[in-house]
ZAMARGU-4260 file (C-alpha; in steps of 0.2 Angstrom, whole numbers, plus 5000, padded with zeros to 4 digits):
<rodrens>
0) 5866/4611/4624 | 5864/4594/4618 | 5869/4600/4599 | 5884/4608/4602 | 5888/4593/4615
5) 5889/4580/4599 | 5897/4593/4589 | 5914/4592/4602 | 5910/4573/4604 | 5915/4572/4584
10) 5931/4580/4585 | 5947/4569/4584 | 5957/4582/4591 | 5949/4597/4600 | 5954/4614/4597
15) 5965/4620/4612 | 5960/4622/4631 | 5945/4612/4625 | 5952/4597/4632 | 5955/4606/4647
20) 5937/4611/4648 | 5933/4592/4650 | 5946/4586/4660 | 5937/4598/4671 | 5922/4593/4670
25) 5926/4574/4672 | 5937/4577/4688 | 5920/4588/4694 | 5909/4572/4692 | 5923/4560/4701
30) 5915/4553/4715 | 5899/4557/4710 | 5894/4545/4697 | 5902/4530/4694 | 5905/4529/4675
35) 5922/4542/4679 | 5936/4530/4687 | 5946/4535/4703 | 5961/4531/4711 | 5960/4523/4729
40) 5964/4545/4733 | 5947/4548/4725 | 5959/4559/4711 | 5956/4554/4691 | 5970/4547/4682
45) 5979/4558/4670 | 5977/4545/4655 | 5957/4546/4659 | 5958/4565/4657 | 5964/4565/4640
50) 5952/4569/4627 | 5951/4550/4619 | 5945/4544/4637 | 5937/4557/4643 | 5925/4559/4627
55) 5923/4541/4630 | 5918/4544/4646 | 5910/4559/4647 | 5898/4557/4628 | 5897/4542/4630
60) 5875/4547/4636 | 5876/4564/4632 | 5859/4565/4640 | 5865/4559/4655 | 5881/4567/4655
65) 5868/4584/4655 | 5858/4577/4669 | 5876/4570/4678 | 5881/4591/4679 | 5862/4596/4682
70) 5865/4584/4699 | 5880/4592/4704 | 5870/4609/4710 | 5862/4597/4723 | 5878/4587/4728
75) 5886/4604/4733 | 5868/4610/4744 | 5870/4595/4753 | 5888/4597/4755 | 5893/4582/4746
80) 5907/4586/4733 | 5921/4579/4740 | 5935/4591/4744 | 5946/4577/4733 | 5939/4586/4719
85) 5938/4604/4724 | 5957/4602/4725 | 5960/4596/4712 | 5949/4607/4701 | 5961/4621/4704
90) 5972/4616/4692 | 5959/4621/4679 | 5955/4637/4686 | 5971/4642/4688 | 5977/4640/4666
95) 5975/4660/4660 | 5966/4654/4645 | 5951/4645/4656 | 5938/4659/4654 | 5922/4656/4645
100) 5923/4673/4635 | 5941/4663/4624 | 5936/4645/4626 | 5920/4650/4617 | 5928/4656/4604
105) 5933/4637/4602 | 5920/4626/4604 | 5900/4634/4610 | 5896/4618/4620 | 5916/4621/4629
110) 5914/4638/4632 | 5897/4635/4642 | 5904/4620/4651 | 5918/4631/4656 | 5906/4645/4663
115) 5898/4632/4672 | 5912/4623/4681 | 5917/4640/4685 | 5903/4645/4692 | 5898/4630/4701
120) 5913/4631/4712 | 5912/4647/4716 | 5896/4645/4721 | 5905/4628/4731 | 5919/4640/4737
125) 5900/4652/4744 | 5893/4636/4751 | 5907/4631/4759 | 5909/4650/4769 | 5892/4652/4771
130) 5886/4635/4778 | 5896/4636/4796 | 5887/4651/4797 | 5871/4645/4792 | 5874/4629/4803
135) 5883/4642/4817 | 5867/4655/4815 | 5855/4642/4815 | 5862/4636/4833 | 5862/4653/4839
140) 5844/4654/4835 | 5842/4638/4844 | 5848/4646/4858 | 5840/4661/4857 | 5822/4653/4855
145) 5827/4642/4871 | 5830/4655/4879 | 5817/4667/4875 | 5805/4651/4881 | 5815/4650/4899
150) 5813/4670/4900 | 5793/4668/4894 | 5793/4654/4910 | 5803/4664/4923 | 5794/4681/4916
155) 5776/4671/4920 | 5785/4665/4937 | 5786/4683/4941 | 5772/4688/4936 | 5764/4675/4946
160) 5773/4679/4961 | 5773/4697/4962 | 5751/4695/4958 | 5754/4684/4974 | 5764/4695/4982
165) 5752/4710/4980 | 5738/4699/4984 | 5747/4697/5002 | 5754/4714/5003 | 5733/4723/5001
170) 5728/4705/5015 | 5743/4712/5028 | 5735/4733/5023 | 5718/4725/5027 | 5727/4715/5043
175) 5735/4732/5048 | 5720/4743/5046 | 5709/4730/5056 | 5722/4728/5070 | 5723/4747/5069
180) 5704/4748/5072 | 5705/4737/5085 | 5720/4747/5094 | 5711/4762/5092 | 5695/4752/5100
185) 5703/4746/5114 | 5712/4766/5117 | 5694/4770/5114 | 5687/4760/5129 | 5702/4758/5140
190) 5702/4780/5140 | 5679/4777/5141 | 5686/4765/5156 | 5697/4777/5163 | 5683/4789/5164
195) 5675/4777/5171 | 5684/4773/5186 | 5686/4789/5188 | 5668/4792/5188 | 5665/4777/5199
200) 5678/4782/5212 | 5671/4802/5209 | 5654/4798/5213 | 5657/4785/5229 | 5667/4799/5236
205) 5653/4809/5232 | 5639/4797/5239 | 5649/4796/5255 | 5649/4815/5255 | 5632/4814/5251
210) 5628/4803/5264 | 5634/4812/5278 | 5622/4827/5268 | 5611/4815/5273 | 5616/4811/5289
215) 5617/4830/5292 | 5600/4837/5283 | 5590/4823/5295 | 5600/4829/5311 | 5597/4845/5306
220) 5576/4841/5304 | 5578/4836/5322 | 5583/4852/5326 | 5573/4864/5316 | 5559/4865/5327
225) 5570/4875/5341 | 5581/4885/5328 | 5565/4893/5318 | 5556/4898/5337 | 5576/4906/5338
230) 5579/4911/5325 | 5559/4920/5323 | 5561/4926/5340 | 5580/4933/5336 | 5570/4944/5321
235) 5554/4948/5330 | 5565/4955/5345 | 5581/4958/5345 | 5583/4966/5330 | 5582/4982/5336
240) 5598/4979/5349 | 5616/4981/5347 | 5626/4967/5343 | 5630/4960/5360 | 5615/4963/5366
245) 5608/4954/5352 | 5620/4941/5357 | 5619/4941/5377 | 5600/4940/5372 | 5597/4923/5361
250) 5612/4915/5370 | 5610/4917/5390 | 5591/4919/5386 | 5582/4915/5370 | 5594/4901/5366
255) 5594/4895/5387 | 5575/4894/5389 | 5571/4887/5372 | 5584/4873/5378 | 5577/4871/5395
260) 5559/4869/5389 | 5562/4856/5376 | 5572/4847/5389 | 5558/4846/5400 | 5549/4840/5386
265) 5559/4826/5379 | 5565/4820/5395 | 5579/4813/5400 | 5584/4802/5385 | 5578/4813/5375
270) 5589/4825/5362 | 5580/4845/5362 | 5574/4850/5346 | 5588/4866/5342 | 5605/4868/5340
275) 5617/4869/5354 | 5626/4883/5345 | 5613/4895/5342 | 5621/4904/5328 | 5606/4914/5320
280) 5617/4920/5306 | 5619/4898/5303 | 5599/4897/5304 | 5593/4911/5295 | 5609/4910/5279
285) 5618/4898/5269 | 5639/4896/5268 | 5637/4906/5250 | 5628/4918/5258 | 5637/4920/5274
290) 5654/4919/5261
</rodrens>
């Protein structure tokens, strides 16, 4: 409060403890404002912290003094409060009477100023402790964001590769299916080809047999006239006789007579139209019936 501070300014000799509060305020503002003199070491001279010089330096411009105090927090937030200020002010904080409750009984303005000094130093200590952690947290978050960005790129690349792999796998399976179908078709073709070749071979063999059969049938056709006459004579005349007599009649009389007559008919160069064997059984029945 400006009025309270003005009342403090009017004191020639402050109550015990009040001077130390304003001295602490001077140390707090040292190296921050130009009107607070400091040594090369950055420390405030002891004589400047006495009530007379301190009152002149700090309370010569009370509104400016209040604004300077308000600016200390910004300085702390920006980590610009010199370490020497913090070290030098500790001597006041260690004093038993340096508490707002005690100082307020001496002077209200000094009590408020004491509370401000204690609070701003407490705040500074917290900021100094927390700031490295805050910086470390920011760095960790930045690293995490960078790692997540890289992870996203890797995941996108993996997803792209998996999509390509799925496509290639599908194409490969399709190609295998086509290959299997082609192999099956080839196998079926080979089977059909083998069957066809076997059929051709069988037909070729059968053709030879048919050719022989046709040739034999053509030959038998030429013998048909004599064989039919012989078979007719057998059926008509020799049925009642015994087997030996029938065979004698067929071989020595009927077949011999027919062969002789046919030979006379066709001449020496011709072929008699009758079988040489004169087997009536073969003429009148098939092989299956004989069997």
